[in-house]
C-alpha positions, -999 to +999 in steps of 0.1 A: +441+018-105+464+008-135+474-028-131+508-022-149+518+000-121+511-026-094+537-052-086+522-087-087+530-093-050+509-062-041+477-072-059+464-090-027+471-059-006+453-037-031+423-061-030+423-060+008+424-022+008+395-019-017+376-045+003+379-025+035+371+008+018+340-004+000+329-029+027+327-058+003+343-092+003+380-094-008+371-123-030+348-101-050+376-077-057+400-104-068+374-119-091+370-084-106+408-082-111+408-116-128+381-106-152+399-074-160+432-093-168+412-118-187+396-091-209+430-075-216+445-109-225+416-117-249+422-083-266+459-094-273+454-131-281+420-131-296+386-122-283+370-154-296+393-176-275+385-191-241+412-173-221+411-173-183+432-155-157+439-166-122+454-147-093+471-167-066+453-158-033+485-160-013+513-144-034+494-125-061+510-144-090+490-142-122+485-172-145+470-166-179+459-197-198+439-206-229+414-234-225+404-257-254+376-283-250+379-318-264+349-327-285+337-353-311+328-327-338+341-291-338+316-263-338+341-235-330+378-240-339+389-212-315+378-230-284+375-267-294+397-296-307+387-331-318+395-361-297+417-374-326+437-342-324+442-346-287+453-382-293+478-371-320+493-346-296+493-372-268+475-350-244+458-379-226+424-362-225+388-375-228+358-359-245+346-330-224+380-323-208+398-290-213+434-286-225+450-258-205+478-239-223+497-213-203+502-181-221+531-155-216+525-127-192+512-096-209+524-060-204+494-038-199+495-009-222+477+024-215+445+013-232+445-022-217+452-009-183+424+017-186+400-011-197+410-032-168+405-003-144+369+002-158+361-035-154+373-036-119+355-004-110+323-017-125+325-050-107+333-033-074+303-010-079+281-040-086+294-059-055+289-028-034+253-024-046+246-060-039+261-056-004+238-026+001+207-046-010+215-075+013+221-051+042+189-031+038+164-055+022+153-068+056+153-033+072+120-021+057+100-005+086+131+009+103+140+046+110+174+056+096+195+088+100+214+102+071+228+134+056+212+151+027+235+148-003+214+163-031+181+183-032+163+181-066+128+191-077+112+157-074+135+139-049+162+141-023+192+119-021+203+108+014+237+095+023+233+068+049+270+062+053+272+027+038+245+034+011+225+061-006+187+064-004+160+084-021+130+104-007+105+111-035+085+144-035+053+127-025+070+112+006+083+145+019+066+167+045+050+196+025+068+230+028+097+214+048+129+233+041+158+209+035+193+217+024+224+197+015+243+188+046+212+186+069+209+155+091+175+138+086+155+110+100+134+089+076+115+057+074+125+028+050+094+020+030+109-001+002+142-017-009+142-032-044+166-042-072+162-021-103+181-019-136+204+008-123+211-012-091+195-017-057+174+013-046+164+023-011+133+044-008+125+065+023+095+085+036+088+112+061+051+116+053+038+080+058+017+071+088+042+044+098+070+070+103+050+088+130+043+055+147+079+045+146+090+079+161+067+073+190+081+037+194+115+053+198+103+080+223+079+059+244+095+028+262+060+014+269+053+011+232+087-005+225+081-030+254+046-038+240+027-025+270+011+001+248-001-006+213-005+020+185-037+009+169-038+034+140-025+067+126-041+092+103-020+121+090-020+151+069+018+155+069+031+188+082-003+199+094-022+176+117-023+140+128-044+117+150-030+086+166-049+060+187-033+040+214-043+012+237-027+000+269-025-037+278-019-027+314-050-010+330-028+009+354-011+027+325-028+056+307-019+052+270-025+089+263-005+101+292+024+077+284+026+090+248+024+126+258+050+123+285+059+145+314+049+181+305+045+169+269+081+160+265+076+128+244+050+141+220+069+174+216+100+154+205+079+139+177+063+172+169+098+188+165+109+161+142+078+165+120+082+203+116+055+213+141+028+189+130+000+190+155-005+155+170-035+143+190-033+111+210-067+093+212-076+064+235-086+033+214-119+017+222-134-016+211-168+001+209-170+018+175-193+046+187-170+054+216-140+053+193-156+077+168-166+101+196-130+100+209-116+106+174-138+137+169-123+155+199-123+184+207-160+183+196-184+166+219-212+149+200-247+148+215-260+118+194-245+091+172-265+069+148-245+039+135-253+021+102-230-010+105-239-025+071-229+008+053-199+015+076-213+049+084-217+070+115-241+099+116-228+122+143-250+150+157-233+179+175-247+211+191-249+240+166-220+259+183-197+229+179-201+223+142-169+241+132-149+221+159-162+188+147-156+195+110-123+213+115-105+237+092-113+227+056-129+195+070-096+182+084-109+170+118-137+149+105-116+136+076-088+124+099-114+109+123-129+089+094-094+077+083-085+067+118-117+048+127-124+034+092-160+047+095-176+072+071-185+100+095-213+124+086-216+155+108-250+172+114-261+199+137-290+192+160-312+215+139-302+198+106-308+164+121-342+174+133-352+188+099-339+157+081-357+133+104-389+153+099-385+151+062-378+113+062-408+108+086-431+126+062-418+108+031-422+073+047-456+082+061-468+092+027-455+060+011-473+038+037-505+057+034-506+054-004-493+018-007-513+002+021-544+024+021-541+033+058-548+065+077-520+089+088-523+078+125-514+042+117-488+053+092-472+075+119-472+047+144-454+024+118-427+049+110-423+057+147-416+020+154-387+021+129-403+005+098-386+021+068-401+002+039-432-019+030-409-049+027-400-045+064-437-047+073-443-078+050-413-096+066-424-087+102-441-113+123-476-108+136-463-107+172-440-078+162-469-059+146-493-066+174-468-053+200-471-018+185-491+004+209-527+006+199-526-024+176-545-057+181-543-090+162-569-079+136-549-047+127-517-066+127-531-093+104-547-068+080-515-048+078-493-079+072-517-091+045-518-057+027-480-054+028-475-089+014-500-083-014-484-050-023-449-067-024-463-095-046-478-071-071-446-049-070-423-079-075-444-091-105-443-056-120-406-054-116-400-089-131-422-082-161-405-049-167-371-065-165-381-091-191-397-064-213-365-044-212-344-075-219-320-072-190-291-097-193-289-127-169-256-115-154-271-081-144-304-098-133-284-121-110-261-094-096-266-097-059-252-062-049-284-045-060-321-052-055-344-060-085-360-026-081-325-009-083-317-030-114-350-019-130-340+017-125-307+010-142-324-007-171-348+023-176-315+043-179-303+019-207-279+000-184-290-036-192-258-057-188-232-062-161-206-047-185-228-016-188-228-013-150-191-019-148-183+008-173-200+035-151-181+056-127-192+061-091-207+096-097-228+083-126-242+054-106-248+076-075-268+101-096-289+073-112-299+055-080-297+084-056-291+088-019-320+064-012-297+036-022-262+049-015-251+071+013-222+085-008-203+080-040-178+057-023-205+031-017-215+034-053-179+029-063-177-004-043-207-017-062-190-009-095-158-027-084-179-058-077-195-055-111-160-054-126-147-086-109-157-108-138-133-088-160-104-102-140-116-138-138-092-165-150-114-173-180-115-137-192-078-132-187-070-163-207-091-150-235 
């Protein structure tokens, strides 16, 4: 678009045409034209001068003028004059006013016209990008349909019609074959302004995409009758989705599956054959975990609420079903339910219980100087440590079959004496090893655990914070942590003081 080839009366028509083509405001185009003319005029009359261009919005007439500010003392002669000078020239201006001097029209040469074209093109692109950002910034969480424009090693560019978007490699479905020209549904995960302009980021692998597809396919979800409570995916392979119905007369699983599987198959087809299981949501965590482990049918579930862990026992012939290929079934069930799920066969569970029973019995016999019969009774009643016995009331102990008040009192007394001696031993050892106050007062570990750390040369909270989860798990063992993730959460708590306001300021 070379301005020298456009009659002035047609400038407004050109602006309107560009506005329609690029879907941006006409005023933005005219402002870009004014800036282009202004830049060309400065090249002719002096780049250090305050030269402004104005296009009449009705007839396209161009006015080029030089502005000079009236000031008390001149800092820049190119754009300022003194009040005395304005008085001498009888301009009738005050300090702070501008003297406007109209300049002759310029004839755009080839270089000037090319420069103007570049300025206009740049401004139009900026306006177009801003329009895209305003249009899409509030559409995060929507599904959009576009055409693949470019396929590169680490990303795909999607033409959405009025904008371009990007799908990065980690947001694609693995092994999905995509070619330029293909139509593709994707989920908007982010829209942000960057140095190179507004960027729209899409995903086909996120959990939200699967949920949004079901919302499109299942009217009951769109209407709010059925809620999607959670999704766990391994994109392109398998997914589990849990749904709940606010209407007892509507089966959430049946509604999502559809007549002869039509609804779920529509989603499966979009996700390149990803196997999808619909699971009824339950407020009861045990029932929920059992549902999530389908097709396996557990025979027993032991819940440790404090640790966020479920120990699930299955018949020996269902172990492979419960775990799934390469652990996929139990992994997805854990992600969906937010419980750590540990799968055991009935034989493994029996062996482990027997081992735990023997270890606890031996501890009780040695620490409390009791015979194996009483120790067996204590373990059988669910006491797992001597501290449990010391904290139990006499009524609880006397209620054990075969115990009377004398036995209960004696057991309680021995347990309390043992804990007193043990606590004194631990306290003295911690002092002798010079454990720092911050680690001593760390409430995520017991004093016995802290002593074990100190014996391994971990004597300050910083020492603990610098460990990784595997190191801490190996030091304290499975008697303290069920898994490395639990050890990792303790380490993160130990690191909290690193990010305190006081430390950050230092």
